Backbone as CSV, one residue per row, in Angstrom:
resi,resn,N_x,N_y,N_z,CA_x,CA_y,CA_z,C_x,C_y,C_z
1,UNK,-20.318,-1.619,11.153,-19.195,-2.467,10.791,-18.805,-2.178,9.346
2,UNK,-17.590,-2.392,9.050,-17.030,-2.136,7.723,-17.632,-3.054,6.658
3,UNK,-17.488,-2.613,5.416,-17.842,-3.441,4.266,-16.568,-3.713,3.485
4,UNK,-16.549,-4.843,2.802,-15.342,-5.239,2.096,-15.673,-5.681,0.677
5,UNK,-14.663,-5.630,-0.160,-14.772,-6.081,-1.544,-13.595,-7.014,-1.808
6,UNK,-13.888,-8.172,-2.377,-12.868,-9.127,-2.763,-12.952,-9.281,-4.277
7,UNK,-11.847,-9.019,-4.959,-11.827,-9.022,-6.419,-10.751,-9.992,-6.892
8,UNK,-11.125,-10.871,-7.807,-10.164,-11.789,-8.428,-9.987,-11.375,-9.885
9,UNK,-8.727,-11.213,-10.295,-8.409,-10.777,-11.651,-7.356,-11.686,-12.260
10,UNK,-7.420,-11.855,-13.572,-6.442,-12.637,-14.316,-5.862,-11.737,-15.398
11,UNK,-4.548,-11.528,-15.362,-3.879,-10.685,-16.362,-3.669,-11.459,-17.657
12,UNK,-3.684,-10.730,-18.770,-3.278,-11.332,-20.040,-1.812,-11.727,-19.923
13,UNK,-1.430,-12.773,-20.642,-0.037,-13.212,-20.623,0.869,-12.060,-21.060
14,UNK,1.880,-11.790,-20.250,2.826,-10.717,-20.538,2.378,-9.348,-20.069
15,UNK,1.171,-9.237,-19.509,0.666,-7.935,-19.055,0.582,-7.845,-17.531
16,UNK,1.200,-8.783,-16.841,1.146,-8.807,-15.377,1.708,-7.524,-14.761
17,UNK,2.834,-7.048,-15.263,3.444,-5.825,-14.713,2.535,-4.620,-14.945
18,UNK,1.854,-4.585,-16.090,0.923,-3.486,-16.366,-0.241,-3.509,-15.379
19,UNK,-0.738,-4.713,-15.080,-1.834,-4.828,-14.114,-1.383,-4.385,-12.735
20,UNK,-0.207,-4.807,-12.338,0.323,-4.396,-11.032,0.431,-2.872,-10.957
21,UNK,0.914,-2.241,-12.004,1.052,-0.777,-12.010,-0.310,-0.103,-11.876
22,UNK,-1.320,-0.599,-12.585,-2.659,-0.011,-12.480,-3.229,-0.186,-11.081
23,UNK,-3.078,-1.376,-10.520,-3.604,-1.641,-9.178,-2.858,-0.844,-8.118
24,UNK,-1.558,-0.711,-8.289,-0.776,0.076,-7.326,-1.192,1.549,-7.377
25,UNK,-1.475,2.058,-8.571,-1.973,3.427,-8.692,-3.325,3.598,-8.024
26,UNK,-4.191,2.588,-8.167,-5.508,2.642,-7.517,-5.359,2.623,-5.997
27,UNK,-4.423,1.814,-5.516,-4.171,1.752,-4.071,-3.660,3.092,-3.559
28,UNK,-2.750,3.703,-4.278,-2.211,5.005,-3.872,-3.315,6.064,-3.862
29,UNK,-4.183,6.043,-4.870,-5.290,6.998,-4.909,-6.186,6.808,-3.686
30,UNK,-6.528,5.557,-3.390,-7.391,5.280,-2.238,-6.737,5.755,-0.937
31,UNK,-5.439,5.519,-0.814,-4.734,5.916,0.405,-4.714,7.422,0.592
32,UNK,-4.597,8.162,-0.505,-4.466,9.617,-0.419,-5.772,10.391,-0.541
33,UNK,-6.754,9.833,-1.238,-7.962,10.593,-1.570,-9.258,10.035,-1.001
34,UNK,-9.211,8.856,-0.388,-10.436,8.227,0.105,-10.295,7.895,1.590
35,UNK,-10.655,8.821,2.467,-10.495,8.573,3.900,-11.335,7.402,4.411
36,UNK,-12.390,7.023,3.683,-13.221,5.899,4.094,-12.635,4.541,3.754
37,UNK,-11.521,4.523,3.014,-10.860,3.264,2.665,-9.949,2.872,3.822
38,UNK,-10.283,1.785,4.487,-9.527,1.333,5.654,-8.419,0.334,5.303
39,UNK,-8.577,-0.356,4.186,-7.574,-1.339,3.771,-7.656,-1.520,2.267
40,UNK,-6.502,-1.732,1.650,-6.437,-1.978,0.205,-5.209,-2.839,-0.005
41,UNK,-5.423,-4.111,-0.246,-4.308,-5.042,-0.392,-4.361,-5.720,-1.752
42,UNK,-3.209,-5.899,-2.335,-3.069,-6.562,-3.625,-2.183,-7.782,-3.395
43,UNK,-2.666,-8.941,-3.823,-1.890,-10.173,-3.671,-1.836,-10.908,-5.004
44,UNK,-0.734,-11.610,-5.194,-0.516,-12.372,-6.431,-0.359,-13.848,-6.082
45,UNK,-0.940,-14.697,-6.872,-0.866,-16.133,-6.635,0.580,-16.625,-6.721
46,UNK,0.936,-17.510,-5.843,2.264,-18.129,-5.897,2.348,-19.139,-7.035
47,UNK,1.217,-19.782,-7.345,1.198,-20.824,-8.372,0.979,-20.279,-9.780
48,UNK,0.224,-19.195,-9.888,-0.130,-18.634,-11.200,0.166,-17.140,-11.184
49,UNK,1.293,-16.702,-11.752,1.687,-15.297,-11.659,0.750,-14.326,-12.374
50,UNK,-0.208,-14.836,-13.136,-1.166,-13.960,-13.803,-2.426,-13.752,-12.963
51,UNK,-2.543,-14.451,-11.845,-3.743,-14.415,-11.006,-3.533,-13.501,-9.790
52,UNK,-4.465,-12.556,-9.618,-4.372,-11.565,-8.542,-5.659,-11.518,-7.738
53,UNK,-5.527,-11.141,-6.473,-6.664,-10.907,-5.594,-6.479,-9.533,-4.969
54,UNK,-7.552,-8.751,-4.971,-7.534,-7.428,-4.345,-8.556,-7.449,-3.219
55,UNK,-8.158,-6.992,-2.056,-9.059,-6.883,-0.910,-9.141,-5.415,-0.521
56,UNK,-10.353,-4.895,-0.490,-10.579,-3.511,-0.078,-11.575,-3.516,1.079
57,UNK,-11.351,-2.626,2.048,-12.304,-2.479,3.156,-12.627,-1.008,3.318
58,UNK,-13.914,-0.718,3.435,-14.405,0.649,3.581,-15.189,0.774,4.881
59,UNK,-15.200,1.974,5.437,-15.826,2.189,6.738,-17.341,2.069,6.699
60,UNK,-17.950,2.183,5.512,-19.416,2.089,5.410,-19.813,1.838,3.962
61,UNK,-21.070,1.477,3.765,-21.605,1.333,2.405,-21.501,2.650,1.648
62,UNK,-21.758,3.755,2.334,-21.671,5.068,1.684,-20.258,5.336,1.162
63,UNK,-19.244,4.978,1.950,-17.856,5.187,1.511,-17.513,4.285,0.318
64,UNK,-18.032,3.068,0.319,-17.813,2.183,-0.828,-18.464,2.776,-2.078
65,UNK,-19.669,3.296,-1.939,-20.349,3.916,-3.082,-19.595,5.147,-3.571
66,UNK,-19.059,5.946,-2.637,-18.243,7.099,-3.030,-17.049,6.637,-3.857
67,UNK,-16.400,5.577,-3.376,-15.247,5.021,-4.096,-15.642,4.609,-5.516
68,UNK,-16.736,3.903,-5.630,-17.156,3.375,-6.931,-17.497,4.476,-7.930
69,UNK,-17.817,5.656,-7.437,-18.211,6.759,-8.322,-17.148,7.844,-8.474
70,UNK,-15.951,7.609,-7.949,-14.881,8.592,-8.147,-14.451,8.561,-9.616
71,UNK,-14.004,9.694,-10.139,-13.490,9.697,-11.512,-12.371,8.666,-11.708
72,UNK,-11.546,8.500,-10.682,-10.446,7.542,-10.784,-10.971,6.125,-11.005
73,UNK,-11.961,5.713,-10.218,-12.519,4.367,-10.369,-13.204,4.209,-11.722
74,UNK,-13.889,5.248,-12.175,-14.571,5.193,-13.469,-13.575,5.055,-14.618
75,UNK,-12.440,5.721,-14.511,-11.417,5.665,-15.559,-10.605,4.371,-15.507
76,UNK,-10.547,3.754,-14.342,-9.747,2.545,-14.183,-10.349,1.365,-14.947
77,UNK,-11.662,1.256,-14.976,-12.318,0.120,-15.631,-11.846,-0.133,-17.057
78,UNK,-11.941,0.857,-17.943,-11.487,0.636,-19.324,-9.990,0.313,-19.423
79,UNK,-9.200,0.894,-18.552,-7.758,0.625,-18.584,-7.466,-0.811,-18.151
80,UNK,-8.242,-1.306,-17.177,-8.064,-2.689,-16.742,-8.423,-3.662,-17.858
81,UNK,-9.456,-3.353,-18.626,-9.885,-4.243,-19.700,-8.764,-4.506,-20.697
82,UNK,-7.870,-3.541,-20.854,-6.756,-3.704,-21.793,-5.754,-4.767,-21.333
83,UNK,-5.667,-4.998,-20.031,-4.648,-5.910,-19.511,-5.214,-7.198,-18.915
84,UNK,-6.541,-7.305,-18.820,-7.149,-8.488,-18.223,-7.470,-9.544,-19.264
85,UNK,-7.331,-10.813,-18.871,-7.636,-11.933,-19.751,-9.144,-12.133,-19.898
86,UNK,-9.919,-11.608,-18.970,-11.369,-11.763,-18.993,-11.971,-10.958,-17.867
87,UNK,-13.284,-11.061,-17.703,-13.921,-10.298,-16.617,-13.464,-10.810,-15.251
88,UNK,-13.347,-9.904,-14.322,-12.965,-10.279,-12.972,-14.164,-10.800,-12.203
89,UNK,-13.879,-11.351,-11.049,-14.923,-11.823,-10.140,-14.932,-10.902,-8.929
90,UNK,-16.093,-10.328,-8.618,-16.204,-9.370,-7.520,-17.210,-9.887,-6.500
91,UNK,-16.821,-9.853,-5.233,-17.703,-10.204,-4.132,-17.785,-9.027,-3.181
92,UNK,-19.007,-8.664,-2.783,-19.214,-7.631,-1.781,-19.517,-8.331,-0.467
93,UNK,-18.774,-7.945,0.566,-18.823,-8.644,1.844,-19.113,-7.677,2.988
94,UNK,-19.627,-8.209,4.061,-19.783,-7.446,5.299,-18.709,-7.941,6.259
95,UNK,-17.851,-7.040,6.669,-16.768,-7.419,7.584,-17.358,-7.804,8.937
96,UNK,-16.869,-8.895,9.502,-17.333,-9.306,10.822,-16.239,-9.185,11.877
97,UNK,-14.988,-9.171,11.437,-13.866,-8.989,12.358,-12.621,-8.689,11.541
98,UNK,-11.715,-7.933,12.115,-10.420,-7.721,11.482,-9.378,-7.419,12.552
99,UNK,-8.157,-7.694,12.209,-7.039,-7.464,13.113,-6.511,-6.054,12.898
100,UNK,-6.349,-5.354,13.965,-5.737,-4.025,13.893,-4.618,-3.979,14.917
101,UNK,-3.421,-3.946,14.420,-2.263,-3.877,15.317,-1.994,-2.445,15.743
102,UNK,-1.599,-2.301,16.957,-1.208,-0.981,17.453,0.216,-0.707,17.013
103,UNK,0.443,0.492,16.557,1.808,0.870,16.143,2.665,1.040,17.364
104,UNK,3.899,0.574,17.251,4.834,0.658,18.391,5.761,1.805,18.222
């Protein structure tokens, strides 16, 4: 079964667009360079525009570890620190079910 990561981040005031750009770049990298990445979603709070949640799903623990050790992921950390209000909250999860729609 897949493994998942849930990340909560808070952008510095006025740096929300910068955070979105960094996260969107990370999503694009995962989509193009990480075949073990099954899902990568970025969501923004409706109540607090500086609050974001990222959901990632990987096909296995090994694929998650590969992701964590890519040069892209290693370089992203320091860049995120420039735009974040504080440390993020990260949860590692074991997926128990997910919806997969068939393309029509």
